SEKEMI-791460 format. One record per atom (N, C-alpha, C, O, CB): residue in three letters; residue number from 1; x, y, z; atom name. Coordinates in pm, whole numbers. Glycine has a CB too. Layout:
SEKEMI-791460
+-----+-----+--------+--------+--------+----+
:   r :   k :   east :  north :     up :  a :
+-----+-----+--------+--------+--------+----+
: ALA : NUM :      X :      Y :      Z : CA :
...
+-----+-----+--------+--------+--------+----+
***
This chain:
SEKEMI-791460
+-----+-----+--------+--------+--------+----+
:   r :   k :   east :  north :     up :  a :
+-----+-----+--------+--------+--------+----+
: MET :   1 :     12 :   1790 :   -933 :  N :
: MET :   1 :    -96 :   1755 :  -1022 : CA :
: MET :   1 :   -229 :   1793 :   -958 :  C :
: MET :   1 :   -238 :   1805 :   -835 :  O :
: MET :   1 :    -92 :   1604 :  -1056 : CB :
: GLU :   2 :   -327 :   1812 :  -1037 :  N :
: GLU :   2 :   -457 :   1858 :   -988 : CA :
: GLU :   2 :   -531 :   1749 :   -912 :  C :
: GLU :   2 :   -517 :   1630 :   -941 :  O :
: GLU :   2 :   -541 :   1907 :  -1103 : CB :
: ASN :   3 :   -610 :   1792 :   -815 :  N :
: ASN :   3 :   -700 :   1703 :   -740 : CA :
: ASN :   3 :   -628 :   1584 :   -677 :  C :
: ASN :   3 :   -688 :   1478 :   -661 :  O :
: ASN :   3 :   -809 :   1653 :   -830 : CB :
: GLY :   4 :   -502 :   1599 :   -642 :  N :
: GLY :   4 :   -431 :   1491 :   -577 : CA :
: GLY :   4 :   -394 :   1375 :   -670 :  C :
: GLY :   4 :   -352 :   1270 :   -623 :  O :
: GLY :   4 :   -512 :   1439 :   -464 : CB :
: ALA :   5 :   -411 :   1394 :   -800 :  N :
: ALA :   5 :   -378 :   1286 :   -895 : CA :
: ALA :   5 :   -227 :   1277 :   -909 :  C :
: ALA :   5 :   -158 :   1378 :   -919 :  O :
: ALA :   5 :   -445 :   1312 :  -1034 : CB :
: TYR :   6 :   -177 :   1157 :   -909 :  N :
: TYR :   6 :    -34 :   1135 :   -923 : CA :
: TYR :   6 :    -10 :   1000 :   -991 :  C :
: TYR :   6 :    -98 :    915 :   -995 :  O :
: TYR :   6 :     37 :   1141 :   -785 : CB :
: THR :   7 :    108 :    983 :  -1044 :  N :
: THR :   7 :    147 :    855 :  -1102 : CA :
: THR :   7 :    183 :    760 :   -989 :  C :
: THR :   7 :    263 :    794 :   -903 :  O :
: THR :   7 :    266 :    872 :  -1202 : CB :
: SER :   8 :    124 :    643 :   -990 :  N :
: SER :   8 :    153 :    541 :   -889 : CA :
: SER :   8 :    270 :    458 :   -940 :  C :
: SER :   8 :    261 :    394 :  -1045 :  O :
: SER :   8 :     26 :    450 :   -860 : CB :
: LEU :   9 :    379 :    460 :   -866 :  N :
: LEU :   9 :    502 :    394 :   -912 : CA :
: LEU :   9 :    525 :    261 :   -841 :  C :
: LEU :   9 :    505 :    249 :   -720 :  O :
: LEU :   9 :    622 :    486 :   -889 : CB :
: MET :  10 :    567 :    162 :   -918 :  N :
: MET :  10 :    604 :     31 :   -866 : CA :
: MET :  10 :    495 :    -27 :   -775 :  C :
: MET :  10 :    522 :    -70 :   -663 :  O :
: MET :  10 :    735 :     41 :   -789 : CB :
: THR :  11 :    373 :    -28 :   -825 :  N :
: THR :  11 :    260 :    -81 :   -750 : CA :
: THR :  11 :    270 :   -233 :   -745 :  C :
: THR :  11 :    281 :   -298 :   -848 :  O :
: THR :  11 :    126 :    -36 :   -813 : CB :
: ARG :  12 :    266 :   -287 :   -626 :  N :
: ARG :  12 :    287 :   -431 :   -603 : CA :
: ARG :  12 :    160 :   -491 :   -545 :  C :
: ARG :  12 :     90 :   -428 :   -466 :  O :
: ARG :  12 :    407 :   -456 :   -507 : CB :
: LEU :  13 :    130 :   -613 :   -587 :  N :
: LEU :  13 :     17 :   -687 :   -533 : CA :
: LEU :  13 :     66 :   -814 :   -466 :  C :
: LEU :  13 :    161 :   -877 :   -512 :  O :
: LEU :  13 :    -86 :   -720 :   -643 : CB :
: ALA :  14 :     -1 :   -850 :   -356 :  N :
: ALA :  14 :     32 :   -973 :   -284 : CA :
: ALA :  14 :    -98 :  -1034 :   -234 :  C :
: ALA :  14 :   -192 :   -962 :   -201 :  O :
: ALA :  14 :    132 :   -946 :   -166 : CB :
: LEU :  15 :   -103 :  -1166 :   -227 :  N :
: LEU :  15 :   -218 :  -1238 :   -175 : CA :
: LEU :  15 :   -185 :  -1287 :    -35 :  C :
: LEU :  15 :    -83 :  -1353 :    -13 :  O :
: LEU :  15 :   -258 :  -1356 :   -269 : CB :
: GLN :  16 :   -273 :  -1253 :     62 :  N :
: GLN :  16 :   -249 :  -1292 :    202 : CA :
: GLN :  16 :   -372 :  -1361 :    258 :  C :
: GLN :  16 :   -484 :  -1346 :    209 :  O :
: GLN :  16 :   -213 :  -1169 :    287 : CB :
: ASP :  17 :   -347 :  -1439 :    364 :  N :
: ASP :  17 :   -459 :  -1501 :    436 : CA :
: ASP :  17 :   -502 :  -1409 :    550 :  C :
: ASP :  17 :   -450 :  -1298 :    565 :  O :
: ASP :  17 :   -420 :  -1642 :    491 : CB :
: GLU :  18 :   -597 :  -1456 :    631 :  N :
: GLU :  18 :   -654 :  -1372 :    738 : CA :
: GLU :  18 :   -552 :  -1336 :    847 :  C :
: GLU :  18 :   -572 :  -1239 :    919 :  O :
: GLU :  18 :   -772 :  -1442 :    801 : CB :
: GLN :  19 :   -444 :  -1413 :    860 :  N :
: GLN :  19 :   -339 :  -1381 :    958 : CA :
: GLN :  19 :   -231 :  -1290 :    900 :  C :
: GLN :  19 :   -136 :  -1255 :    970 :  O :
: GLN :  19 :   -276 :  -1510 :   1011 : CB :
: GLY :  20 :   -243 :  -1253 :    775 :  N :
: GLY :  20 :   -144 :  -1168 :    712 : CA :
: GLY :  20 :    -28 :  -1245 :    651 :  C :
: GLY :  20 :     70 :  -1185 :    608 :  O :
: GLY :  20 :    -92 :  -1071 :    809 : CB :
: GLU :  21 :    -38 :  -1378 :    649 :  N :
: GLU :  21 :     68 :  -1460 :    589 : CA :
: GLU :  21 :     53 :  -1459 :    437 :  C :
: GLU :  21 :    -58 :  -1471 :    384 :  O :
: GLU :  21 :     64 :  -1606 :    644 : CB :
: LEU :  22 :    166 :  -1445 :    367 :  N :
: LEU :  22 :    164 :  -1450 :    221 : CA :
: LEU :  22 :    126 :  -1589 :    173 :  C :
: LEU :  22 :    170 :  -1689 :    229 :  O :
: LEU :  22 :    300 :  -1410 :    163 : CB :
: ILE :  23 :     44 :  -1595 :     69 :  N :
: ILE :  23 :     15 :  -1721 :      2 : CA :
: ILE :  23 :    119 :  -1734 :   -109 :  C :
: ILE :  23 :    129 :  -1648 :   -196 :  O :
: ILE :  23 :   -134 :  -1725 :    -56 : CB :
: CYS :  24 :    197 :  -1840 :   -104 :  N :
: CYS :  24 :    304 :  -1863 :   -202 : CA :
: CYS :  24 :    303 :  -2008 :   -245 :  C :
: CYS :  24 :    282 :  -2096 :   -162 :  O :
: CYS :  24 :    443 :  -1824 :   -143 : CB :
: PRO :  25 :    325 :  -2036 :   -371 :  N :
: PRO :  25 :    345 :  -1939 :   -477 : CA :
: PRO :  25 :    212 :  -1888 :   -533 :  C :
: PRO :  25 :    111 :  -1959 :   -530 :  O :
: PRO :  25 :    429 :  -2000 :   -590 : CB :
: VAL :  26 :    214 :  -1767 :   -582 :  N :
: VAL :  26 :    103 :  -1706 :   -655 : CA :
: VAL :  26 :    162 :  -1652 :   -784 :  C :
: VAL :  26 :    266 :  -1585 :   -782 :  O :
: VAL :  26 :     31 :  -1592 :   -571 : CB :
: PHE :  27 :     97 :  -1678 :   -894 :  N :
: PHE :  27 :    146 :  -1634 :  -1025 : CA :
: PHE :  27 :     56 :  -1523 :  -1077 :  C :
: PHE :  27 :    -62 :  -1547 :  -1105 :  O :
: PHE :  27 :    152 :  -1753 :  -1126 : CB :
: TRP :  28 :    110 :  -1401 :  -1089 :  N :
: TRP :  28 :     39 :  -1284 :  -1138 : CA :
: TRP :  28 :     68 :  -1266 :  -1287 :  C :
: TRP :  28 :    178 :  -1298 :  -1333 :  O :
: TRP :  28 :     78 :  -1157 :  -1059 : CB :
: ASN :  29 :    -30 :  -1215 :  -1362 :  N :
: ASN :  29 :     -4 :  -1188 :  -1503 : CA :
: ASN :  29 :     85 :  -1064 :  -1520 :  C :
: ASN :  29 :    141 :  -1043 :  -1628 :  O :
: ASN :  29 :   -135 :  -1168 :  -1579 : CB :
: ASP :  30 :     99 :   -982 :  -1415 :  N :
: ASP :  30 :    190 :   -869 :  -1413 : CA :
: ASP :  30 :    201 :   -825 :  -1267 :  C :
: ASP :  30 :    115 :   -859 :  -1186 :  O :
: ASP :  30 :    139 :   -750 :  -1506 : CB :
: ASN :  31 :    304 :   -753 :  -1234 :  N :
: ASN :  31 :    322 :   -703 :  -1098 : CA :
: ASN :  31 :    425 :   -592 :  -1102 :  C :
: ASN :  31 :    496 :   -577 :  -1202 :  O :
: ASN :  31 :    366 :   -817 :  -1000 : CB :
: TYR :  32 :    433 :   -515 :   -998 :  N :
: TYR :  32 :    518 :   -397 :   -993 : CA :
: TYR :  32 :    490 :   -307 :  -1113 :  C :
: TYR :  32 :    580 :   -276 :  -1191 :  O :
: TYR :  32 :    667 :   -437 :   -990 : CB :
: VAL :  33 :    364 :   -266 :  -1126 :  N :
: VAL :  33 :    322 :   -182 :  -1239 : CA :
: VAL :  33 :    319 :    -35 :  -1196 :  C :
: VAL :  33 :    301 :     -4 :  -1079 :  O :
: VAL :  33 :    183 :   -227 :  -1291 : CB :
: SER :  34 :    336 :     52 :  -1292 :  N :
: SER :  34 :    320 :    196 :  -1270 : CA :
: SER :  34 :    195 :    240 :  -1345 :  C :
: SER :  34 :    169 :    196 :  -1457 :  O :
: SER :  34 :    447 :    276 :  -1318 : CB :
: LEU :  35 :    117 :    328 :  -1280 :  N :
: LEU :  35 :    -10 :    372 :  -1337 : CA :
: LEU :  35 :    -16 :    524 :  -1341 :  C :
: LEU :  35 :     16 :    591 :  -1243 :  O :
: LEU :  35 :   -128 :    316 :  -1257 : CB :
: LEU :  36 :    -58 :    576 :  -1454 :  N :
: LEU :  36 :    -80 :    720 :  -1468 : CA :
: LEU :  36 :   -213 :    757 :  -1403 :  C :
: LEU :  36 :   -297 :    670 :  -1383 :  O :
: LEU :  36 :    -79 :    762 :  -1616 : CB :
: PRO :  37 :   -233 :    883 :  -1370 :  N :
: PRO :  37 :   -362 :    924 :  -1311 : CA :
: PRO :  37 :   -479 :    881 :  -1399 :  C :
: PRO :  37 :   -480 :    909 :  -1519 :  O :
: PRO :  37 :   -365 :   1077 :  -1290 : CB :
: GLY :  38 :   -577 :    815 :  -1339 :  N :
: GLY :  38 :   -696 :    770 :  -1412 : CA :
: GLY :  38 :   -677 :    639 :  -1488 :  C :
: GLY :  38 :   -775 :    585 :  -1539 :  O :
: GLY :  38 :   -738 :    875 :  -1507 : CB :
: GLU :  39 :   -556 :    588 :  -1497 :  N :
: GLU :  39 :   -531 :    464 :  -1569 : CA :
: GLU :  39 :   -576 :    344 :  -1487 :  C :
: GLU :  39 :   -565 :    343 :  -1364 :  O :
: GLU :  39 :   -381 :    451 :  -1605 : CB :
: LYS :  40 :   -627 :    243 :  -1554 :  N :
: LYS :  40 :   -672 :    121 :  -1488 : CA :
: LYS :  40 :   -603 :      1 :  -1551 :  C :
: LYS :  40 :   -572 :      1 :  -1670 :  O :
: LYS :  40 :   -826 :    106 :  -1497 : CB :
: ARG :  41 :   -579 :   -101 :  -1470 :  N :
: ARG :  41 :   -521 :   -227 :  -1517 : CA :
: ARG :  41 :   -595 :   -341 :  -1451 :  C :
: ARG :  41 :   -627 :   -334 :  -1332 :  O :
: ARG :  41 :   -368 :   -236 :  -1488 : CB :
: LEU :  42 :   -622 :   -445 :  -1525 :  N :
: LEU :  42 :   -681 :   -566 :  -1470 : CA :
: LEU :  42 :   -568 :   -666 :  -1451 :  C :
: LEU :  42 :   -504 :   -707 :  -1548 :  O :
: LEU :  42 :   -795 :   -623 :  -1564 : CB :
: LEU :  43 :   -544 :   -706 :  -1326 :  N :
: LEU :  43 :   -439 :   -802 :  -1296 : CA :
: LEU :  43 :   -504 :   -928 :  -1243 :  C :
: LEU :  43 :   -599 :   -923 :  -1165 :  O :
: LEU :  43 :   -337 :   -744 :  -1193 : CB :
: GLU :  44 :   -452 :  -1041 :  -1285 :  N :
: GLU :  44 :   -506 :  -1170 :  -1245 : CA :
: GLU :  44 :   -397 :  -1252 :  -1179 :  C :
: GLU :  44 :   -279 :  -1239 :  -1211 :  O :
: GLU :  44 :   -565 :  -1246 :  -1366 : CB :
: CYS :  45 :   -440 :  -1338 :  -1086 :  N :
: CYS :  45 :   -344 :  -1427 :  -1022 : CA :
: CYS :  45 :   -399 :  -1569 :  -1018 :  C :
: CYS :  45 :   -520 :  -1592 :  -1023 :  O :
: CYS :  45 :   -310 :  -1377 :   -880 : CB :
: VAL :  46 :   -307 :  -1662 :  -1010 :  N :
: VAL :  46 :   -341 :  -1804 :   -999 : CA :
: VAL :  46 :   -267 :  -1858 :   -877 :  C :
: VAL :  46 :   -146 :  -1841 :   -862 :  O :
: VAL :  46 :   -303 :  -1883 :  -1130 : CB :
: ALA :  47 :   -344 :  -1925 :   -790 :  N :
: ALA :  47 :   -286 :  -1986 :   -670 : CA :
: ALA :  47 :   -340 :  -2128 :   -658 :  C :
: ALA :  47 :   -451 :  -2157 :   -705 :  O :
: ALA :  47 :   -318 :  -1901 :   -541 : CB :
: ASP :  48 :   -265 :  -2214 :   -597 :  N :
: ASP :  48 :   -307 :  -2351 :   -574 : CA :
: ASP :  48 :   -428 :  -2351 :   -481 :  C :
: ASP :  48 :   -420 :  -2300 :   -370 :  O :
: ASP :  48 :   -191 :  -2435 :   -514 : CB :
: PRO :  49 :   -541 :  -2408 :   -524 :  N :
: PRO :  49 :   -661 :  -2410 :   -438 : CA :
: PRO :  49 :   -636 :  -2477 :   -302 :  C :
: PRO :  49 :   -702 :  -2442 :   -204 :  O :
: PRO :  49 :   -773 :  -2482 :   -509 : CB :
: ALA :  50 :   -544 :  -2570 :   -295 :  N :
: ALA :  50 :   -514 :  -2635 :   -167 : CA :
: ALA :  50 :   -455 :  -2536 :    -66 :  C :
: ALA :  50 :   -467 :  -2557 :     54 :  O :
: ALA :  50 :   -416 :  -2752 :   -189 : CB :
: LEU :  51 :   -392 :  -2429 :   -115 :  N :
: LEU :  51 :   -334 :  -2328 :    -26 : CA :
: LEU :  51 :   -434 :  -2223 :     18 :  C :
: LEU :  51 :   -411 :  -2151 :    115 :  O :
: LEU :  51 :   -216 :  -2261 :    -93 : CB :
: THR :  52 :   -546 :  -2212 :    -54 :  N :
: THR :  52 :   -641 :  -2104 :    -27 : CA :
: THR :  52 :   -777 :  -2153 :     24 :  C :
: THR :  52 :   -855 :  -2074 :     76 :  O :
: THR :  52 :   -661 :  -2023 :   -151 : CB :
: ARG :  53 :   -805 :  -2280 :      9 :  N :
: ARG :  53 :   -936 :  -2335 :     45 : CA :
: ARG :  53 :   -971 :  -2308 :    190 :  C :
: ARG :  53 :   -892 :  -2337 :    280 :  O :
: ARG :  53 :   -940 :  -2485 :     18 : CB :
: GLY :  54 :  -1090 :  -2251 :    213 :  N :
: GLY :  54 :  -1138 :  -2226 :    348 : CA :
: GLY :  54 :  -1077 :  -2105 :    418 :  C :
: GLY :  54 :  -1104 :  -2082 :    535 :  O :
: GLY :  54 :  -1114 :  -2345 :    430 : CB :
: LYS :  55 :   -996 :  -2029 :    347 :  N :
: LYS :  55 :   -931 :  -1913 :    409 : CA :
: LYS :  55 :   -997 :  -1784 :    362 :  C :
: LYS :  55 :  -1045 :  -1774 :    249 :  O :
: LYS :  55 :   -779 :  -1911 :    377 : CB :
: ASP :  56 :   -998 :  -1686 :    452 :  N :
: ASP :  56 :  -1039 :  -1551 :    414 : CA :
: ASP :  56 :   -917 :  -1483 :    353 :  C :
: ASP :  56 :   -817 :  -1461 :    422 :  O :
: ASP :  56 :  -1095 :  -1469 :    537 : CB :
: LEU :  57 :   -925 :  -1451 :    226 :  N :
: LEU :  57 :   -810 :  -1395 :    154 : CA :
: LEU :  57 :   -828 :  -1247 :    130 :  C :
: LEU :  57 :   -939 :  -1195 :    127 :  O :
: LEU :  57 :   -790 :  -1468 :     21 : CB :
: ARG :  58 :   -715 :  -1180 :    112 :  N :
: ARG :  58 :   -716 :  -1040 :     74 : CA :
: ARG :  58 :   -599 :  -1012 :    -17 :  C :
: ARG :  58 :   -494 :  -1076 :     -9 :  O :
: ARG :  58 :   -713 :   -948 :    197 : CB :
: ILE :  59 :   -619 :   -915 :   -105 :  N :
: ILE :  59 :   -511 :   -868 :   -191 : CA :
: ILE :  59 :   -459 :   -740 :   -129 :  C :
: ILE :  59 :   -535 :   -649 :    -98 :  O :
: ILE :  59 :   -560 :   -845 :   -340 : CB :
: VAL :  60 :   -329 :   -734 :   -110 :  N :
: VAL :  60 :   -264 :   -617 :    -53 : CA :
: VAL :  60 :   -197 :   -541 :   -168 :  C :
: VAL :  60 :   -115 :   -597 :   -241 :  O :
: VAL :  60 :   -161 :   -655 :     58 : CB :
: VAL :  61 :   -233 :   -415 :   -182 :  N :
: VAL :  61 :   -178 :   -329 :   -287 : CA :
: VAL :  61 :    -92 :   -223 :   -220 :  C :
: VAL :  61 :   -137 :   -156 :   -126 :  O :
: VAL :  61 :   -292 :   -263 :   -375 : CB :
: SER :  62 :     30 :   -209 :   -266 :  N :
: SER :  62 :    118 :   -105 :   -212 : CA :
: SER :  62 :    214 :    -63 :   -322 :  C :
: SER :  62 :    227 :   -131 :   -425 :  O :
: SER :  62 :    196 :   -156 :    -85 : CB :
: GLY :  63 :    280 :     47 :   -301 :  N :
: GLY :  63 :    375 :     94 :   -401 : CA :
: GLY :  63 :    471 :    194 :   -343 :  C :
: GLY :  63 :    459 :    233 :   -227 :  O :
: GLY :  63 :    303 :    154 :   -518 : CB :
: TRP :  64 :    565 :    235 :   -424 :  N :
: TRP :  64 :    669 :    327 :   -381 : CA :
: TRP :  64 :    608 :    455 :   -325 :  C :
: TRP :  64 :    652 :    505 :   -222 :  O :
: TRP :  64 :    763 :    359 :   -495 : CB :
: ASN :  65 :    506 :    509 :   -392 :  N :
: ASN :  65 :    441 :    631 :   -346 : CA :
: ASN :  65 :    290 :    612 :   -335 :  C :
: ASN :  65 :    213 :    707 :   -349 :  O :
: ASN :  65 :    474 :    748 :   -441 : CB :
: THR :  66 :    249 :    489 :   -311 :  N :
: THR :  66 :    107 :    454 :   -305 : CA :
: THR :  66 :     73 :    401 :   -167 :  C :
: THR :  66 :    140 :    310 :   -117 :  O :
: THR :  66 :     71 :    350 :   -415 : CB :
: PRO :  67 :    -31 :    455 :   -103 :  N :
: PRO :  67 :    -68 :    404 :     28 : CA :
: PRO :  67 :   -112 :    257 :     21 :  C :
: PRO :  67 :   -174 :    215 :    -77 :  O :
: PRO :  67 :   -180 :    489 :     88 : CB :
: ARG :  68 :    -80 :    183 :    124 :  N :
: ARG :  68 :   -118 :     42 :    132 : CA :
: ARG :  68 :   -270 :     30 :    142 :  C :
: ARG :  68 :   -335 :    103 :    217 :  O :
: ARG :  68 :    -50 :    -27 :    254 : CB :
: GLN :  69 :   -326 :    -63 :     64 :  N :
: GLN :  69 :   -469 :    -91 :     67 : CA :
: GLN :  69 :   -488 :   -242 :     73 :  C :
: GLN :  69 :   -410 :   -318 :     16 :  O :
: GLN :  69 :   -542 :    -31 :    -57 : CB :
: GLU :  70 :   -592 :   -285 :    142 :  N :
: GLU :  70 :   -626 :   -426 :    147 : CA :
: GLU :  70 :   -765 :   -444 :     89 :  C :
: GLU :  70 :   -858 :   -371 :    124 :  O :
: GLU :  70 :   -620 :   -481 :    293 : CB :
: ILE :  71 :   -778 :   -541 :      0 :  N :
: ILE :  71 :   -905 :   -569 :    -67 : CA :
: ILE :  71 :   -944 :   -712 :    -37 :  C :
: ILE :  71 :   -869 :   -804 :    -68 :  O :
: ILE :  71 :   -895 :   -545 :   -221 : CB :
: ALA :  72 :  -1061 :   -730 :     22 :  N :
: ALA :  72 :  -1108 :   -865 :     53 : CA :
: ALA :  72 :  -1142 :   -938 :    -76 :  C :
: ALA :  72 :  -1201 :   -881 :   -167 :  O :
: ALA :  72 :  -1231 :   -861 :    147 : CB :
: VAL :  73 :  -1104 :  -1065 :    -81 :  N :
: VAL :  73 :  -1136 :  -1150 :   -196 : CA :
: VAL :  73 :  -1266 :  -1222 :   -165 :  C :
: VAL :  73 :  -1272 :  -1296 :    -67 :  O :
: VAL :  73 :  -1021 :  -1253 :   -227 : CB :
: PRO :  74 :  -1371 :  -1202 :   -247 :  N :
: PRO :  74 :  -1496 :  -1271 :   -219 : CA :
: PRO :  74 :  -1481 :  -1422 :   -236 :  C :
: PRO :  74 :  -1407 :  -1469 :   -322 :  O :
: PRO :  74 :  -1606 :  -1219 :   -310 : CB :
: ARG :  75 :  -1553 :  -1495 :   -152 :  N :
: ARG :  75 :  -1548 :  -1642 :   -161 : CA :
: ARG :  75 :  -1638 :  -1692 :   -271 :  C :
: ARG :  75 :  -1646 :  -1813 :   -293 :  O :
: ARG :  75 :  -1587 :  -1706 :    -29 : CB :
+-----+-----+--------+--------+--------+----+
***
């Protein structure tokens, strides 16, 4: 495909704390999604505030053919 554009397959999101530990349970409105080049999706999650309060959180995005990315969650 042109300009490095490719379909992102089985893209997974996870919520982690500053030590890299998964926050569980987290309820996503969707997960393991596939995206066409240029396609966008808004995904939302709900987590118990008692599990996240006072922690530096990040969303980890990875997929079958997608490089791992970490996105800081603003407080």
